[in-house]
SEVEXDREN-456045 format. One record per residue (C-alpha): x, y, z; residue in three letters. Coordinates in steps of 0.05 Angstrom, whole numbers. Example, Ala and Ser with C-alpha at 12.3 -4.5 7.8 and 13.67 -1.06 7.14 Angstrom:
+--------+--------+--------+-----+
!     px !     py !     pz !   r !
+--------+--------+--------+-----+
!    246 !    -90 !    156 ! ALA !
!    273 !    -21 !    143 ! SER !
+--------+--------+--------+-----+
//
This chain:
+--------+--------+--------+-----+
!     px !     py !     pz !   r !
+--------+--------+--------+-----+
!    824 !  -2392 !    900 ! MET !
!    840 !  -2338 !    849 ! SER !
!    843 !  -2392 !    797 ! TYR !
!    771 !  -2410 !    807 ! PHE !
!    750 !  -2336 !    803 ! LYS !
!    784 !  -2326 !    734 ! ASP !
!    751 !  -2389 !    708 ! LEU !
!    682 !  -2364 !    729 ! THR !
!    692 !  -2296 !    694 ! LEU !
!    713 !  -2328 !    630 ! ARG !
!    650 !  -2371 !    629 ! ARG !
!    601 !  -2312 !    639 ! PHE !
!    635 !  -2258 !    592 ! PHE !
!    607 !  -2287 !    526 ! PRO !
!    538 !  -2293 !    558 ! ILE !
!    541 !  -2217 !    578 ! ALA !
!    561 !  -2197 !    508 ! VAL !
!    504 !  -2236 !    477 ! ILE !
!    455 !  -2205 !    526 ! LEU !
!    478 !  -2133 !    507 ! CYS !
!    470 !  -2147 !    433 ! VAL !
!    400 !  -2174 !    443 ! LEU !
!    380 !  -2114 !    484 ! ILE !
!    406 !  -2065 !    430 ! ALA !
!    367 !  -2101 !    375 ! ILE !
!    304 !  -2098 !    417 ! ALA !
!    312 !  -2023 !    428 ! ILE !
!    323 !  -2009 !    354 ! ILE !
!    263 !  -2050 !    332 ! LYS !
!    219 !  -2016 !    384 ! SER !
!    232 !  -1944 !    354 ! ARG !
!    180 !  -1916 !    304 ! PRO !
!    198 !  -1917 !    230 ! SER !
!    229 !  -1852 !    200 ! MET !
!    197 !  -1816 !    140 ! THR !
!    242 !  -1779 !     91 ! HIS !
!    222 !  -1707 !     71 ! GLU !
!    274 !  -1687 !     19 ! PRO !
!    258 !  -1612 !     11 ! SER !
!    225 !  -1591 !     76 ! ALA !
!    289 !  -1563 !    106 ! GLY !
!    316 !  -1530 !     42 ! LEU !
!    265 !  -1474 !     30 ! ILE !
!    298 !  -1407 !     45 ! THR !
!    254 !  -1348 !     68 ! PRO !
!    271 !  -1282 !     31 ! VAL !
!    243 !  -1211 !     33 ! HIS !
!    215 !  -1187 !    -33 ! VAL !
!    180 !  -1129 !    -66 ! ILE !
!    139 !  -1123 !   -129 ! GLU !
!    176 !  -1088 !   -185 ! VAL !
!    142 !  -1024 !   -207 ! LYS !
!    161 !   -970 !   -258 ! PRO !
!    167 !   -898 !   -236 ! TYR !
!    179 !   -833 !   -273 ! LYS !
!    239 !   -801 !   -240 ! VAL !
!    290 !   -748 !   -256 ! LYS !
!    364 !   -768 !   -257 ! PRO !
!    403 !   -721 !   -211 ! ILE !
!    475 !   -704 !   -197 ! ILE !
!    501 !   -668 !   -136 ! THR !
!    555 !   -615 !   -130 ! GLY !
!    579 !   -564 !    -79 ! PHE !
!    596 !   -491 !    -81 ! GLY !
!    597 !   -426 !    -40 ! THR !
!    547 !   -370 !    -44 ! VAL !
!    568 !   -306 !    -79 ! GLU !
!    526 !   -243 !    -91 ! PRO !
!    499 !   -231 !   -161 ! ASP !
!    521 !   -157 !   -157 ! ILE !
!    575 !   -129 !   -112 ! SER !
!    577 !    -53 !   -109 ! LEU !
!    639 !    -13 !    -89 ! ALA !
!    607 !     56 !    -86 ! SER !
!    657 !    113 !   -100 ! LYS !
!    648 !    188 !    -96 ! ALA !
!    637 !    221 !   -164 ! GLU !
!    649 !    291 !   -136 ! VAL !
!    693 !    322 !    -82 ! SER !
!    666 !    354 !    -20 ! GLY !
!    649 !    348 !     53 ! LYS !
!    601 !    294 !     75 ! ILE !
!    541 !    326 !    108 ! THR !
!    498 !    264 !    120 ! TYR !
!    507 !    189 !    131 ! VAL !
!    448 !    142 !    139 ! HIS !
!    447 !    115 !    210 ! PRO !
!    436 !     44 !    185 ! GLN !
!    495 !     46 !    137 ! LEU !
!    531 !     -9 !    176 ! ARG !
!    560 !    -77 !    161 ! ASN !
!    503 !   -127 !    155 ! GLY !
!    446 !    -77 !    149 ! ALA !
!    395 !    -87 !     95 ! ILE !
!    368 !    -24 !     60 ! LEU !
!    317 !    -16 !      5 ! GLN !
!    329 !      8 !    -66 ! LYS !
!    329 !     85 !    -72 ! GLY !
!    349 !     97 !      1 ! THR !
!    392 !    160 !      9 ! VAL !
!    453 !    136 !     47 ! VAL !
!    504 !    193 !     39 ! ILE !
!    500 !    268 !     22 ! LYS !
!    559 !    312 !      1 ! ILE !
!    559 !    388 !      8 ! ASP !
!    531 !    416 !    -57 ! SER !
!    539 !    492 !    -45 ! GLU !
!    599 !    499 !    -91 ! ASP !
!    563 !    462 !   -146 ! TYR !
!    501 !    504 !   -137 ! GLN !
!    543 !    568 !   -148 ! LEU !
!    575 !    537 !   -209 ! ALA !
!    506 !    520 !   -235 ! LEU !
!    483 !    592 !   -228 ! GLN !
!    544 !    618 !   -265 ! GLN !
!    532 !    568 !   -321 ! ALA !
!    459 !    587 !   -325 ! GLN !
!    478 !    661 !   -331 ! SER !
!    526 !    645 !   -387 ! THR !
!    471 !    607 !   -422 ! VAL !
!    424 !    667 !   -417 ! SER !
!    477 !    714 !   -445 ! SER !
!    491 !    668 !   -504 ! ASN !
!    417 !    658 !   -517 ! GLN !
!    410 !    734 !   -523 ! ALA !
!    470 !    736 !   -570 ! LYS !
!    438 !    683 !   -615 ! VAL !
!    372 !    720 !   -617 ! LYS !
!    409 !    785 !   -634 ! GLU !
!    444 !    752 !   -693 ! ILE !
!    379 !    721 !   -716 ! GLN !
!    345 !    789 !   -713 ! LEU !
!    403 !    820 !   -750 ! GLN !
!    396 !    769 !   -805 ! LYS !
!    322 !    785 !   -811 ! LYS !
!    336 !    861 !   -815 ! ASN !
!    391 !    853 !   -867 ! VAL !
!    344 !    812 !   -911 ! ARG !
!    290 !    865 !   -904 ! ALA !
!    340 !    921 !   -921 ! ASP !
!    365 !    881 !   -981 ! LEU !
!    294 !    872 !  -1006 ! HIS !
!    281 !    947 !  -1002 ! LEU !
!    348 !    967 !  -1034 ! VAL !
!    336 !    916 !  -1090 ! GLN !
!    269 !    949 !  -1105 ! LYS !
!    302 !   1018 !  -1105 ! LYS !
!    356 !    992 !  -1153 ! LEU !
!    303 !    964 !  -1200 ! ASN !
!    267 !   1031 !  -1201 ! LEU !
!    332 !   1069 !  -1211 ! ALA !
!    351 !   1025 !  -1270 ! GLN !
!    283 !   1037 !  -1301 ! VAL !
!    291 !   1112 !  -1291 ! GLU !
!    361 !   1109 !  -1321 ! LEU !
!    333 !   1075 !  -1383 ! SER !
!    280 !   1129 !  -1390 ! ARG !
!    332 !   1185 !  -1382 ! ILE !
!    378 !   1155 !  -1434 ! GLU !
!    320 !   1155 !  -1484 ! SER !
!    308 !   1228 !  -1470 ! LEU !
!    382 !   1244 !  -1478 ! VAL !
!    380 !   1212 !  -1547 ! LYS !
!    321 !   1255 !  -1564 ! GLN !
!    360 !   1314 !  -1535 ! GLN !
!    302 !   1327 !  -1490 ! SER !
!    344 !   1326 !  -1426 ! ILE !
!    415 !   1343 !  -1409 ! SER !
!    470 !   1291 !  -1402 ! LYS !
!    484 !   1313 !  -1331 ! SER !
!    416 !   1285 !  -1310 ! SER !
!    436 !   1218 !  -1341 ! ARG !
!    502 !   1220 !  -1304 ! ASP !
!    468 !   1233 !  -1238 ! ASN !
!    421 !   1175 !  -1248 ! GLN !
!    478 !   1129 !  -1267 ! GLN !
!    513 !   1149 !  -1202 ! SER !
!    450 !   1133 !  -1163 ! ASN !
!    445 !   1065 !  -1196 ! VAL !
!    517 !   1049 !  -1179 ! LEU !
!    508 !   1070 !  -1107 ! ARG !
!    447 !   1025 !  -1100 ! LEU !
!    485 !    967 !  -1131 ! LYS !
!    541 !    977 !  -1081 ! GLN !
!    490 !    977 !  -1025 ! GLU !
!    460 !    912 !  -1050 ! VAL !
!    528 !    880 !  -1055 ! GLN !
!    545 !    903 !   -985 ! LYS !
!    481 !    874 !   -957 ! LEU !
!    492 !    808 !   -994 ! ASN !
!    562 !    804 !   -965 ! SER !
!    536 !    819 !   -896 ! GLN !
!    481 !    766 !   -904 ! LEU !
!    533 !    714 !   -923 ! LYS !
!    574 !    725 !   -859 ! THR !
!    513 !    721 !   -813 ! ILE !
!    508 !    643 !   -815 ! PRO !
!    580 !    637 !   -790 ! GLN !
!    566 !    687 !   -734 ! GLN !
!    502 !    649 !   -716 ! LEU !
!    537 !    582 !   -717 ! ALA !
!    591 !    608 !   -671 ! SER !
!    541 !    638 !   -623 ! ALA !
!    500 !    573 !   -623 ! GLN !
!    563 !    532 !   -609 ! ALA !
!    580 !    578 !   -550 ! THR !
!    508 !    570 !   -526 ! LEU !
!    512 !    494 !   -531 ! ALA !
!    577 !    494 !   -492 ! ASN !
!    545 !    536 !   -438 ! ALA !
!    484 !    491 !   -436 ! GLU !
!    530 !    430 !   -428 ! SER !
!    562 !    465 !   -369 ! LEU !
!    493 !    473 !   -338 ! VAL !
!    480 !    399 !   -348 ! ILE !
!    548 !    381 !   -319 ! ALA !
!    536 !    423 !   -258 ! GLN !
!    467 !    395 !   -248 ! GLN !
!    496 !    325 !   -252 ! LEU !
!    548 !    344 !   -200 ! ASN !
!    492 !    367 !   -155 ! ILE !
!    455 !    301 !   -166 ! ASP !
!    520 !    264 !   -151 ! ARG !
!    523 !    296 !    -82 ! THR !
!    464 !    251 !    -62 ! ILE !
!    483 !    177 !    -62 ! ILE !
!    424 !    128 !    -66 ! LYS !
!    424 !     53 !    -67 ! LEU !
!    412 !     27 !   -138 ! PRO !
!    382 !    -39 !   -113 ! PHE !
!    359 !    -74 !    -50 ! ASN !
!    425 !    -82 !    -15 ! ALA !
!    461 !   -113 !     44 ! ARG !
!    517 !    -68 !     68 ! ILE !
!    584 !   -104 !     76 ! SER !
!    629 !    -45 !     93 ! GLU !
!    626 !     30 !    107 ! ARG !
!    689 !     70 !     96 ! VAL !
!    672 !    144 !    108 ! VAL !
!    642 !    185 !    165 ! GLU !
!    601 !    249 !    170 ! ALA !
!    639 !    316 !    165 ! GLU !
!    696 !    281 !    128 ! GLN !
!    723 !    314 !     65 ! TYR !
!    730 !    266 !      8 ! ILE !
!    758 !    271 !    -62 ! PHE !
!    729 !    247 !   -126 ! LYS !
!    740 !    171 !   -133 ! GLY !
!    743 !    158 !    -58 ! ALA !
!    710 !     93 !    -35 ! LEU !
!    647 !    105 !      6 ! LEU !
!    618 !     36 !     21 ! PHE !
!    611 !    -35 !     -5 ! ASN !
!    543 !    -69 !    -15 ! ALA !
!    513 !   -132 !    -45 ! GLN !
!    446 !   -144 !    -77 ! THR !
!    395 !   -183 !    -37 ! THR !
!    351 !   -199 !    -96 ! ASP !
!    394 !   -254 !   -125 ! LYS !
!    454 !   -298 !   -107 ! ILE !
!    499 !   -341 !   -150 ! LEU !
!    533 !   -408 !   -134 ! ILE !
!    589 !   -437 !   -176 ! ASN !
!    579 !   -510 !   -159 ! ALA !
!    632 !   -561 !   -178 ! GLN !
!    611 !   -628 !   -208 ! PHE !
!    652 !   -689 !   -227 ! ALA !
!    656 !   -692 !   -303 ! LEU !
!    634 !   -765 !   -308 ! GLN !
!    570 !   -748 !   -270 ! HIS !
!    545 !   -708 !   -329 ! PHE !
!    536 !   -772 !   -368 ! ARG !
!    476 !   -786 !   -324 ! VAL !
!    442 !   -722 !   -348 ! LEU !
!    466 !   -729 !   -419 ! ALA !
!    424 !   -792 !   -429 ! LYS !
!    362 !   -749 !   -419 ! GLY !
!    383 !   -701 !   -474 ! PHE !
!    374 !   -752 !   -529 ! GLN !
!    328 !   -724 !   -582 ! GLY !
!    351 !   -653 !   -569 ! ASN !
!    415 !   -656 !   -611 ! GLU !
!    396 !   -595 !   -652 ! ALA !
!    385 !   -554 !   -589 ! LEU !
!    450 !   -577 !   -560 ! LEU !
!    487 !   -559 !   -624 ! LYS !
!    457 !   -489 !   -622 ! GLU !
!    477 !   -482 !   -549 ! ALA !
!    549 !   -500 !   -563 ! PHE !
!    552 !   -451 !   -621 ! LEU !
!    517 !   -392 !   -588 ! THR !
!    532 !   -406 !   -515 ! GLY !
!    490 !   -439 !   -462 ! PHE !
!    437 !   -395 !   -430 ! SER !
!    384 !   -404 !   -377 ! SER !
!    330 !   -408 !   -432 ! ASP !
!    366 !   -466 !   -466 ! ILE !
!    374 !   -502 !   -400 ! PHE !
!    299 !   -496 !   -389 ! GLN !
!    285 !   -524 !   -458 ! GLN !
!    330 !   -583 !   -443 ! LEU !
!    290 !   -595 !   -379 ! GLY !
!    350 !   -582 !   -333 ! LEU !
!    328 !   -557 !   -265 ! THR !
!    365 !   -543 !   -200 ! ALA !
!    354 !   -535 !   -126 ! LYS !
!    400 !   -512 !    -70 ! VAL !
!    407 !   -523 !      4 ! ARG !
!    459 !   -514 !     57 ! LEU !
!    510 !   -570 !     57 ! ALA !
!    479 !   -604 !    118 ! MET !
!    421 !   -651 !    129 ! LYS !
!    350 !   -631 !    146 ! ASN !
!    354 !   -563 !    114 ! THR !
!    301 !   -540 !     64 ! PRO !
!    315 !   -532 !    -10 ! TYR !
!    313 !   -467 !    -50 ! TRP !
!    290 !   -470 !   -122 ! PRO !
!    346 !   -448 !   -168 ! ALA !
!    358 !   -431 !   -241 ! ASN !
!    415 !   -458 !   -283 ! VAL !
!    451 !   -397 !   -310 ! GLU !
!    513 !   -420 !   -347 ! ARG !
!    570 !   -471 !   -349 ! ILE !
!    642 !   -454 !   -333 ! SER !
!    688 !   -446 !   -393 ! SER !
!    742 !   -494 !   -365 ! ARG !
!    755 !   -550 !   -316 ! LEU !
!    783 !   -535 !   -248 ! ASP !
!    858 !   -551 !   -255 ! PRO !
!    863 !   -580 !   -184 ! VAL !
!    798 !   -620 !   -174 ! THR !
!    785 !   -634 !   -248 ! ARG !
!    712 !   -614 !   -238 ! THR !
!    667 !   -572 !   -281 ! LEU !
!    632 !   -511 !   -252 ! GLY !
!    558 !   -498 !   -263 ! VAL !
!    532 !   -430 !   -242 ! VAL !
!    462 !   -430 !   -212 ! VAL !
!    423 !   -372 !   -184 ! SER !
!    371 !   -364 !   -130 ! VAL !
!    321 !   -307 !   -132 ! ASP !
!    300 !   -271 !    -68 ! ASN !
!    345 !   -311 !    -20 ! PRO !
!    319 !   -269 !     38 ! TYR !
!    246 !   -288 !     26 ! LYS !
!    208 !   -335 !     73 ! ASN !
!    267 !   -343 !    120 ! ILE !
!    259 !   -375 !    188 ! THR !
!    316 !   -362 !    237 ! PRO !
!    347 !   -427 !    260 ! GLY !
!    313 !   -472 !    208 ! THR !
!    311 !   -434 !    142 ! ASN !
!    366 !   -381 !    142 ! PRO !
!    379 !   -335 !     83 ! PRO !
!    433 !   -353 !     33 ! LEU !
!    489 !   -303 !     46 ! ILE !
!    559 !   -296 !     18 ! GLN !
!    607 !   -351 !     37 ! GLY !
!    556 !   -405 !     56 ! MET !
!    575 !   -475 !     33 ! TYR !
!    517 !   -505 !     -5 ! THR !
!    495 !   -570 !    -38 ! GLU !
!    469 !   -561 !   -109 ! VAL !
!    427 !   -614 !   -143 ! ILE !
!    418 !   -614 !   -218 ! LEU !
!    359 !   -654 !   -245 ! ALA !
!    350 !   -677 !   -317 ! GLY !
!    287 !   -694 !   -355 ! GLN !
!    241 !   -744 !   -323 ! GLY !
!    243 !   -815 !   -351 ! LYS !
!    211 !   -881 !   -333 ! THR !
!    255 !   -930 !   -294 ! PHE !
!    247 !   -990 !   -250 ! HIS !
!    270 !   -965 !   -182 ! VAL !
!    300 !  -1016 !   -134 ! ILE !
!    338 !  -1009 !    -68 ! PRO !
!    413 !  -1005 !    -75 ! ARG !
!    421 !  -1065 !    -29 ! ASP !
!    383 !  -1108 !    -80 ! ALA !
!    441 !  -1101 !   -129 ! LEU !
!    494 !  -1155 !   -122 ! HIS !
!    554 !  -1140 !   -166 ! GLU !
!    513 !  -1124 !   -228 ! ASN !
!    464 !  -1179 !   -213 ! GLU !
!    394 !  -1181 !   -182 ! ILE !
!    357 !  -1240 !   -153 ! PHE !
!    286 !  -1255 !   -178 ! ILE !
!    234 !  -1303 !   -152 ! VAL !
!    205 !  -1339 !   -213 ! ASN !
!    135 !  -1370 !   -219 ! LYS !
!    160 !  -1435 !   -189 ! ASP !
!    184 !  -1399 !   -126 ! SER !
!    256 !  -1410 !   -146 ! GLN !
!    313 !  -1361 !   -143 ! LEU !
!    336 !  -1334 !   -210 ! GLU !
!    401 !  -1295 !   -218 ! ARG !
!    395 !  -1242 !   -271 ! ARG !
!    453 !  -1198 !   -297 ! PRO !
!    437 !  -1125 !   -311 ! ILE !
!    471 !  -1070 !   -351 ! GLU !
!    469 !   -994 !   -353 ! ASN !
!    446 !   -988 !   -281 ! SER !
!    445 !   -918 !   -252 ! GLN !
!    457 !   -908 !   -178 ! ILE !
!    424 !   -848 !   -146 ! GLN !
!    430 !   -843 !    -71 ! GLY !
!    398 !   -904 !    -38 ! GLU !
!    365 !   -927 !   -102 ! MET !
!    384 !   -958 !   -169 ! VAL !
!    350 !   -941 !   -235 ! PHE !
!    342 !   -997 !   -286 ! LEU !
!    318 !   -983 !   -356 ! SER !
!    323 !  -1056 !   -376 ! GLN !
!    330 !  -1125 !   -344 ! GLY !
!    264 !  -1122 !   -305 ! LEU !
!    191 !  -1127 !   -321 ! ASN !
!    132 !  -1096 !   -285 ! LYS !
!    102 !  -1142 !   -233 ! GLY !
!    163 !  -1187 !   -224 ! GLU !
!    184 !  -1205 !   -153 ! THR !
!    251 !  -1178 !   -132 ! LEU !
!    291 !  -1206 !    -74 ! ILE !
!    315 !  -1149 !    -30 ! VAL !
!    348 !  -1189 !     27 ! SER !
!    417 !  -1222 !     27 ! ASP !
!    417 !  -1295 !      5 ! VAL !
!    478 !  -1339 !     18 ! PHE !
!    491 !  -1381 !    -19 ! PRO !
!    449 !  -1354 !    -77 ! ALA !
!    441 !  -1415 !   -121 ! ILE !
!    400 !  -1412 !   -184 ! THR !
!    339 !  -1457 !   -178 ! GLY !
!    339 !  -1461 !   -102 ! MET !
!    270 !  -1460 !    -69 ! GLN !
!    253 !  -1395 !    -33 ! VAL !
!    194 !  -1371 !      8 ! LYS !
!    179 !  -1298 !    -12 ! PRO !
!    158 !  -1251 !     44 ! ILE !
!    130 !  -1184 !     22 ! ILE !
!    164 !  -1124 !     54 ! LYS !
!    111 !  -1069 !     48 ! PRO !
!    150 !  -1018 !     87 ! GLY !
!    206 !  -1019 !     36 ! LEU !
!    156 !  -1011 !    -21 ! GLN !
!    127 !   -949 !     12 ! GLN !
!    198 !   -922 !     24 ! LYS !
!    212 !   -927 !    -51 ! ILE !
!    148 !   -890 !    -68 ! GLN !
!    164 !   -835 !    -17 ! ASN !
!    234 !   -828 !    -44 ! TRP !
!    208 !   -821 !   -116 ! VAL !
!    159 !   -767 !    -94 ! GLN !
!    215 !   -729 !    -59 ! GLU !
!    256 !   -730 !   -123 ! GLN !
+--------+--------+--------+-----+
//
C-alpha cells in the first residue's frame, strides 16, 4: 500500500514545481514597469546665509580687579587733642570734597601765632628806626659838607689876608682848626653811613625770620582742620574725639570716588589681533615706544575699552586705556593693561548696575580700529574650510587663511565674496560637487547683524 503512495507522489512533484514557476512568471509580468531617477534621492538640504561684509572692531578680553585711582592715608601734621570728628567718618561712607572731617585743638598754636606777630611788629619798628637813622645821617652829612665848604673858602680868604699882613696868624690857625673839625665830622658821618646797611640787613633778616614764624604758626592752625581733598569713600577711621594725637599719627584712610583703575591681564598672543589694526601708524607706534604710551596715543591708535563685572547680563562701563605694564606677569605670562573708569558711582542701580568698588573682579574688553570683514558663524568653519553653494547648487569646499575668531563669530578678510551663499549646517559627508538644496536661515542672518551692532 505504501508503495503505491510513494509512486503517486513522485509522479505529481514535477508537475507542482512547474506550476509554481509559471505562477511566479505571471506575477512578475503583471507588475508595472520601474522608471530610474538617478539623482532624485541624492539632493541634500542645507541651511545657508548670504555672505555680507560688516565693519567691526577686533576685540580681546582680559580680567582684573578694581583699585582706587587715589588712596589717601591721612596723617596728623600737628599734635593736639581732637575736638571734633565728623559723624559720617565711618567705613563705607561717601563724603564730598572739602568736608571738614576732623578738628584738632588750636589754642596753643593761636598763642604761638600771637607771639610771632608781636615779634614781627617789634622787628618792623627796628627796621623803620634804622631806615630813619640812615635818612638823618645823610641829612647831617649834607649840612656838615656845606659847612666844610664854607669853612675852606673862609680859610683861603684868611690866608690871603695873612700874606697881606692884614690879619693875625692866630685867626688863620683858628679857621684851620675849624676846617679840621668839620672834616672829622664828615668822616664820622660817612663811616656811620657805611655801617647802616649792615644794621638794616640784619634787622630785615630778623624781621623775615619772625614773619616766617607767623606763617608757620598760621599753617599749624590751618592744619588743625582736616578736610577731604577729593570726593572720597572712607575705608577706615583710626582716631576718636577727645583723643590726644602726635604729629604723624594716622587719622583715617579714604579712596577717591571720581575714578578707578583696573590692571587687566591679557594673553600676549591676543595682542596680535589688535596689532593688525595698527598698520599705517608705524610712526605713531615708534613715538609711543620711545616716549612712553599715554592715553592720548591710545586714542590716536583707535584703541578703546569697556568694563563690566565678570558675570553675564551686567552693563558695561566706558573706560579709557591709561598705560601698559612694563613687564610680563612671571606666573601667568600675561601682559597688564591699565584702564580707568570715570565716575564709577554715577548712574548706579542697586542690584543691576552696582558701582565699581575696590576688589571687584571685572572683565575688560579692548577694541581696536574698525575694519571691514566677512562675518560668519563659528559653526560654519570646518577645520580651516568653509562650504559654499555654487551657481549650480553644488557644494564647494574652500580653504581659508588668516581667520580671526571672536566669540561666536569668525572674521574673514579674504576667501569670500559679497553675495555668496555660505552653508552654515553640518554636512556629512561633505563631497565637492554634491547636489544640495539651500534653505535660507533668516534668523541666523539677523543674529549676525545684532552681534555686529553690539560690538
